[in-house]
Each structure stands twice: as structure tokens, then as C-alpha cells.
N, C-alpha and C positions, 0 to 999 in steps of 0.2 A: 504494500500500500504506500502511495506517495504521501509524504508529509511536507508541510511548509518548511520545516527545518532542513530536511534532506535536500529538497530542491534548491533552497536558498544557498545551502553549503555547496552543492554541485555547481551552481551558477555564479558563485562568489558574490552573492547579493545579500543585503540586509533583509531579514524576514519582513520588516515593515515595507520596504521597497518592493519586494516580490508580491506581497499581499496587495498593495496599491495598484501595481501594474496588472495583476490578475483580475482585480475587480474592474478596472477600467476596460480591459480587453473583454471581459464578460459583458459589460454594459454595451459596448460597441457591437458585440455579436448579437445581443438582444435586439438592438435597433435594426440591424441588418435582417434578422428573421422577421421582425414585424413589418419592415418595409417590403420584404418579399411577399408577405401575405397581402399587403395593400396592393402590390403590383398584380397579384392574381385577381383581386377584386376589380381593379381597373380593366384588366383584360377581359374578365368574364362579362362585365356589363358595358364595356366600351365607353367608359366615362373617366374623367380625370379626378373628380372630387366627390366627397360624400354628398354635397348638395346637388350635384348632377345626378347621382343615383336616386336621391329622394324625388327629384323632378321627374325622372324617368318612371319611377313607380307611380307617382301621382297622375302622370299622363297615360299610364297603361302600356308603356313601351316595354316594360319588363314585368314579369309575374311577381306579385307582391310577396309571395312566400317562396323561397327564403330570402328574397331581396331585402325585406325590412330587417331581418336578423343580421344580414351582411352589412347593412347600413349602420346598425348599432355597433357591430363589431369594428367597423371602419372608424367610427367616431371614437370608440374606446381605444383603438390602436393609436390614433393621433394623440390622444391624451397620455397614453403610456409612453410614447416617444418623447413627448414634452417633459414628462416627469423624469425620464432617464437623462435627458439632456440637461435638466436642472441639476440633477445629481452630479453629472460630469462637470458642469460649470462651477458648482460649489466646490468640488474637489480640486479643480484647477486653480481656484482662488484661495485654496487653503482652508476652506470651511469644512467642518465635519458635522455629520448628522447621524443620529441613530434611527434606524428604521425598524419599527416594531412589527409591521405586516407588509407583505408585498403590495406595491402600488400598481402592479400590472401582472398579467399572467404571461408566462413564457410561451413562445410560439410552439405549436404542434406538440 
């Protein structure tokens, strides 16, 4: 089993540095996964923004189910990305925050 201590030692890094780099990489990966899901929604419905999907539903150009659920997921995905970017910005500015519960759900 990998441990923080073993990897830090092998890479000649401080444990705190390795932990920060790992968390940052994880958050960027989460953004990429969420953006990939958004890309699939754009492709599925041939729209660029959630508001475009909402309009297509309202106009009957797409079937309401599961499009409404996808619309809600898309909105939630945008919020998740914003939350993650806030964490990354705070980290870059030297701010720390304790997170008690996930602000988003991991893709897939």
C-alpha cells in the first residue's frame, strides 16, 4: 500500500508539498471529468449552455425526460466546477479551509 511518507521519501519531497500537489492534481482531474460530462450533454442535445437546453425543452425540440434531469445535472456541474475553482484559488492565495462534506459528486 502506498503511503504519503513512502512516496514523499521516494520523490524527495516534503509530505506537506506532496499532499498539496496531490490535492491540486485531484481537483484539476475532477474539473476535467465534469467538463467531459458537460461536453457529452452539449453533444447529445446540440446546445452550448444549460439555458439553451431549457429553451429546447420548452419548445419541444427535445423530449422532456430525461432532458430536465440532464439540465439539472448540467447546472449542478457548473456549480461544482465553480466550487472547485474557488478551492484552487484559495489554495493558490495561501488560504486554507476545512471541508466537512463534499460540495460536489465525482464524475461517473
